[in-house]
Every structure is written in C-alpha cells, then in structure tokens.
N, C-alpha and C positions, 0 to 999 in steps of 0.2 A: 309562739303560743297565742292563742286567741281567748279572749274572755271579755267580761264587762268591766270597764274602768269606772271609777267613781264618777257619778254624773250621768251614767247611762250610755256612754259611747262604747261601741264594740272595739276592743283592742285587735289589731291585725286585720280588720276589715275596712275597706275604703268607704268614706261617706258617700251617699247616693249623689250623682252628679248629672241628673237630667236638667233639661233647660229650666224647668220649674223650680228644682230644688237646689241648683247650684248656688252656693253661698247663702242659703236660707236656713238650712238645718244647723242647729247649734247643739252643743253637748253640755254646756254650762251657762247659767244665767249671766255670768260676766261677758259672755259673748254677744249679748243683746245690746248692741251699741247703735249710735246714730247711723253709722255706715250700714249695719245690718238692716235697720229700719228703712233706709233709703233703697236698698236692694228689693225689699218686699213691696214698698210703695211703688217703685218704678215698674213693677210687673203689672200694676193696675192703673196707674196714672202716670204716663211716661214724662210729663213735664212738671210734675209735683216735686217740691223740694222739702225734705225733712229739716225742720229748724231745731228740733229737740225731742227727747223722749225720756220717759221715766219708767222704771219697773215698779209697779204698785204692789204686786204680791207674787210669791212663788209658793206653790203647794206641790210637794213631792210625795208620791205614793205609787200605786200601781200604774198610774198615769201622771204626767206633770202638767199642771195648769199654771200659766203665767198671765198675769194682767198687766198690760202696758198702757201708757198714755203717750201718744205720738202727736207731735204738733207739726203740721205741714201746711202748705199752701194749695193743696189739691182739692178736689171735690169732696163734699161731706158725706161720702158713702163708705 
C-alpha cells in the first residue's frame, strides 16, 4: 500500500536517487545531521569540511521551510 507517511515521505515509493539528490533528500528534521550537511557542502566545495550544524527553525505547512546554521571551512558562498 502506498501513501504519505508522517513527515511527508511517500510510503512504498523509493526516494529519488539522481546524482544531485542521492543522500540529500530527507523526510524528517532529525535526518538533518552533520553527515547530511557534509554531503550537501561537498557538492559545492569538494574540499570543505563541515565542523557542526544546528537546526534554527522548522516550519511545516503546504511546504516545509528549514533554517540551518552550518559551520564549515569552505568558501563564504
């Protein structure tokens, strides 16, 4: 049976796995970890290292907005 699970993931459907989204799409805010942030940063600055991150806010509605603070040693972009 397919349906929407709590947190917005589709039950019974695989997560997208393109080169850009592999390991980047999350279903729950608890999945936003330093490892996740490293995967995102590595797509933009291959040699940057994430030292830490914090979830500043999560707003859930028809769209979900998440504000993060990510500390890294990469460029300031």
